[in-house]
N, C-alpha and C positions, 0 to 999 in steps of 0.2 A: 678645276680652279687649281693654281699653285698651292702645293704646302711649302714645304722646306721639302720639299719637292713632291707633294698635292695633298692636302691635309684631308681632303673628303677620302681618296683611296686609303692613306694611310689610318685613318681610324677606321676603316673596316680589318685591314692587315693588320694590325696593331692587337685585335682580339685572338689571333691565333700565334704571334708570331714567336711564342715562346714554345708553343707545342711540339718542338723536335727535339727536347733534352736529350740526351744521351749522357752515359756515364762519365764523367769527371775526376780529374784527381783532386785529391783532398784537398782542402783550401783553408786559411787561417780564418778563426773564428772571427766574424765582422762584429762592427761598432756599430753598426746599422739598427735603427728602432724604426719600424711602421710608425708612424705616430696615428695614421689614417688609411683607409682604406675605402675608395670610393664601391658604390653596392652595385649588385647585378642589374636590378631596375634602373638604375642611373638616377633616380629623382633626386639624387644629391647631388647632381653631376657626376660625368665620365671622363676619359683622354684628357689629363692639364697636360699643357705643353709650352706652361709659361713658367718662368721664376715665382717663387714667393715675394710676400713685403714684410717686415716687421711692423708693429706700431710700439709706443712708449713702453705698452703692458707686457710686449712679449707676445701678443696674439699676432696668429700669420693669417695672411690675407692672399688669395689667389685667384686663379679662371678654372675653368674646364671648358675644352671647344665642343662638348658634346655633352650629351645629359642634361638634368631637367625636365621640368616639365613638358619640354614643348622639344627636346631631345636639340637643342641650338647651343646650349652652354650655362655657365653659370657663373655669376659670382661669390666666394665663400669665404668666410673664417672661421679658424681655429681656435678655441678659446687654451689659451696657456695653463698648462697644467694637465689638465682635464683632456684636451685637444680634441672635444668635443664640435663636430662642425653646426656652423649654421650657413644657410643657405643665403646670402643677402639680396641676390637678385637674378630670376632665371629668364633668360633672351626669347624672346617669340620665334626672331627669324625674321621679322617684320620691321617696321619703321623703328624700333629700337633699338636693331642691329640682330647680329649672332654668330657662334662659333669665335668667341676672343682667343685669339692666341699667343697674346703677348701679355708682358707683368703688369700691375697696376702701378701707379706712383700716389701719394697723398701730396694734397698741399696743407695750408697750416693751418686750416682750418677743420682738418680730418675728412674732408671729401677725396672721395677716390674718384682717378681720370682713366681710363684705356682705349682698347681699339675692340672692334668686333672686324672680322674678316668679309662676312655676308650683313645682308639685312639692311636697314636702312630705307630712308624715303624717296631715294633716286633710281630704282631697281636692282637693290639688294648687291651695292659693292662695296658694303662697310661703313662705318662709322669711326667719330670718335664722341666717347661719352662721359660723364659725370655722374657718378652715385653720391647721395646728398643724404647722412644721417638724421633720422628724425625722431620724434616720441616715441617710445615704445619699441626702439627698436627696429625701426621699420625704415628703408632705404628708399630713395626715388632716384628715379633716373631719369637724366637729361641727355638728349643726344645736341651733341654741341656742333659737329657738322656730318651730313651725309655725302657719300660720294658717290659717283656714277661714271656709265660707261663714254664718257668723251674722252678727247684728247689733251684738255688741258686741268682739268681735277685731280687726276688719278684714282685708283681705286686698288682693291685686295690690301689693306692694311695690315703684314703679319707684325711688323714693327708695333711697339709700344711707342707712347708720347714723352718727352721731357718738358721740363719747365725753364725759363731762361728768367736771371734775377727780377725781370718786371713783369714776370705771369704771364709770357707769351708760350705758348706750345709748340710742341717742335716734334714731327715725324715723317716717316716713310711711307712709301705706297708702293706695293711689290706691282702694278702696273698699271697703266695710264700714261699719261702725259702728254706731250704736245708733239712726240716723237713716235707717238705708238705705244704699243705691250712694254715701254722700257721702264717705268715706274717715275716716282716723282721722291722732291724733297717738300714739305710743307710748312707752314706757319698759321695757328690759328691766334687770334688779336681778339681777348674780350672789348665788348662793347657796351653801350646802352641797349644796342637792341639787339644783342646775342655776341656769339663769335665769330670773327671774319676769316675766314679762310685766303693765305696768299700763297700761290705756286711759285718756291723761291727757284726750285731746281728742277726741269727735266733731260732725265739722261737721253742721249742716243743712240748709245752700242758700242762706239768707238770710244767712250767715256765712263762705261758702266754700263749696267742693266740689271734689273729686279733685284730692288736693295730690299732685305728679311731684318735684317739687324737693326735694334734700337740705337737709334745717334747719340753722342754723345758733344758737349760744350767745353771750350776751354775758357780761361780766364779774359781771354779777350774777345769774346762771343763768337770763335769761328765754330763750325758744324764737323763732326769726323763722322764718318761711315764705312761703310763695304758695301757693294753689289757681289751677286751670287754669279753674276754673267757679264758678259761685253768686255772693253778692254781693248787696248792697241796694240799687244803681242801678236807677231805671224801669226800662231797659236790660238787664235783669241777665244771669246766668247767663254773665260773662265773666271773672270771674277775681278775687283780691283778694292783697293782702299783708296779713299779720298776724302778731302777737306774742302768745306764751301767756306768762301769768307766775303764778309759784308762790304760792301761800297757803297758809294752814292748812286750808282749807276743799276743796283742790283748784287745778286751776290755769282761770285765767281768760283769755278770748280777747277783744283788743282787734282791730279790724279798722283797719288805718294804712291803705290803700286800698281803695276797691272799682272795678275798672274797667267801664266801660261797652263795650258790642260796638257795634263800628261806630265808635269814637271816633278821629276821624279827629287828633286834636292828642294823646292819651296813650297809644293802643295797649292790645290786649284780649288775654286767655289767656297768661297766663305760666306756661309749661311748666317753667323754671328757677328753680332757688334764689336767694336773695340774697347778698351780700356787704356787709360794713362798709369803709369808709374810716376813717381815722384820726379826722376830727370826728364820728364816730357817724351819718354820713349812709350810707343803703342804696344798692343798686344793683341792677339787675335788668333783664332783659328778656323782651318779649311775642312773640309769635309771630305775632299779627296785629295790625291797626289801624297807626296811623303816617299821613303825610301822600301815600302815594304807593299806589295800587292796585295789587294782585297783578296782571301782565302776563296771566292765562289769567280777571280777572274775581277778586271779591272784596275783602273791605276790609282792605284794609291787607298790609304788607308784613311788618311787625312793627318794633316800636322797641328803642331802649334807655332805661329811663329811670333818675333818682334820687328819691327820699326823702329830706325834710329833715324833722327834727324841728321845730316850732316852738315858741318861747319859751313861749307861754301852753297847750301841749297841742296834741295833732293832728300832723299831718304834712303836709308839702306836696310832691306829684306835680310832678316836669317832666321834660317829656320830653327828651334830650340828643341823639338821632337816628334819624331816621325810615327804614329801609332801603325799598330798589326805588327810587334814582334812579339810575338807569344802572346800573352793573357794581358797586355796592355790595355786593350779596347782598341775598338775602330770606329770610325765615321764620327768625329765632334760636331756636331751642329751649334752648341751651347757659349753663350760667351762666357769669359775668363771671369775670375776674383782674384783678389791679391788677398792675402792674409796677413796680421799684423809683422810677422816674421819676415815677409817677402816671399814668401812659397806663393803658387800660383793654384788655384782649385779650379776645377771642371769636370765635365762628364762625358762619357761616349754613349752615341744612341747604341751603338752594338759590343762586341768583343767581350772579353773579361773571361775567369774561369770556367765558365758553363756554356758549352756551346752546341750548337744544332747540327744537323746535317752538313748545312752549307759552311762551319767552322765557324762562324760568327757569334750571335746571339747577344745576350740579355744586355749589355751595358756596364759601364763604370763609373767609380769615383776614383779621380785620380788628383794627384799633389805633385809640381814638380818646383825643386828645391834647387836652387842656383849653388853653383859649386865655384872652385876654381878655377880660373882661366875661361871663365861665361860660360860654361859647360851647365848643363841640367840635368836631374836626374830622378826620372819619375818612379814615383811608390802609387801601387793600386790602393786605395784604402777600402774598397767595396766593388765587389761584383756582384751583379745582378743574378738573378734567375735560380736561385737554391730556395726553394719551398716557396713563401709568398711575400717574399721582399720586396717587389716590385720588377719591372723590366723596361726598357727601351726609355732612359731619360731623354729627352729633346730639350730640356729647360737646364739652365743654368743653376749656380748653388748661392747661397746668403752665408753669413757669419751673423752670429750673434755677438754680445758681449767676451762671452768665456769660450768663445772658440767652437762653439758647435754650428756643424754646417745644415741646413736646410735644403731639400730640394723635391720635385714630383718627378715621378714615373708615369708614362702616358699608359703603362700597361701592366699586368702583373696584379701581385696583391691579393685579398681573401675571394674576391670575385671578378680576378682580371678584368679591371675598368681602371686601372690605376690607383696610384697613392701619393700619400706624403710622408718623407722620411728625413730621420735626424738621423746625423754620424756624430758619435761624441768622441774627443781627442780622447 
């Protein structure tokens, strides 16, 4: 099964990823606070890989890809202030799904929606689910769709789902589709008999393959996203950024950019989704490529890029940061967010000030600030791996109204099972 390069193997590896720490230079006092460390027994969840969400009261909600009573993951809530954890749902890995790896979303009634990579009623290829709050604090799960191992349905949804204004859900699967194991974009429409799935697009390879990041919608109803592989460059299979446009005859894909493997200027293999700025530019990350080779060998440590629409059509790609220079982080696999002042915030899964024998290790939280002349300046807000502050953040960040950042690490913490953290400006 794919991870953002293989979830199953990563869950095992993350337990020891910070076991090679060596002496490191002094590092400035961190503004990070661990709000919750998942426990060694895993009953409360283990290995959170997804971003968090906030409700109006400031409570945090998230998922873990493992742990729980059946070791198939959980949905949890952290109560604002005390940050006490409550497990809202424990997956069985059966028809209800298993191993959620994406962030949740709320509807206007307070119901939660998400995806699981495994489980479901059609052979264990993943689900889209809804959690509904009830009396006494109990939550009831309803599977809205079970994916299957056929060539039209799609399977293994690592990406979360999003709503359109009409209440339809949209998402992507990393595998399946009409052209083989290349992935799909799908829509779920609510109706009297449940939710009906419509395949909007099946990737062919030259137009992209294996989307892992969640989609976004513009005001005209067009969908945007990335694929981690595929594309039409001569050195292909390095990923794409794409747009899907609805029309009378269905949805039409437009490739906004094809990444090229080993491209030391523009990066390759984007695992995260895209975000818009106020001017209509798109921003994202690539997990490889860029100006600096990986410490253990390999083509580049990843980038942050911008896509700008051209006046005559098409999009221009610009790399605004290459990772791997000093202790600025390695291998970003999460989506970015904007702060109120126009800064970008994100995480890297490895790198930072605390290194292992490979020169990589435990990850960072970073800020990119726009400067004169179109340049951007990076600042590492926190390097993981010192003490029990967490390690290997695969998830992106969220901001509260006061400007505090919240996120998860998939490893580290008091019992090396992952954390929820806050960084205060």
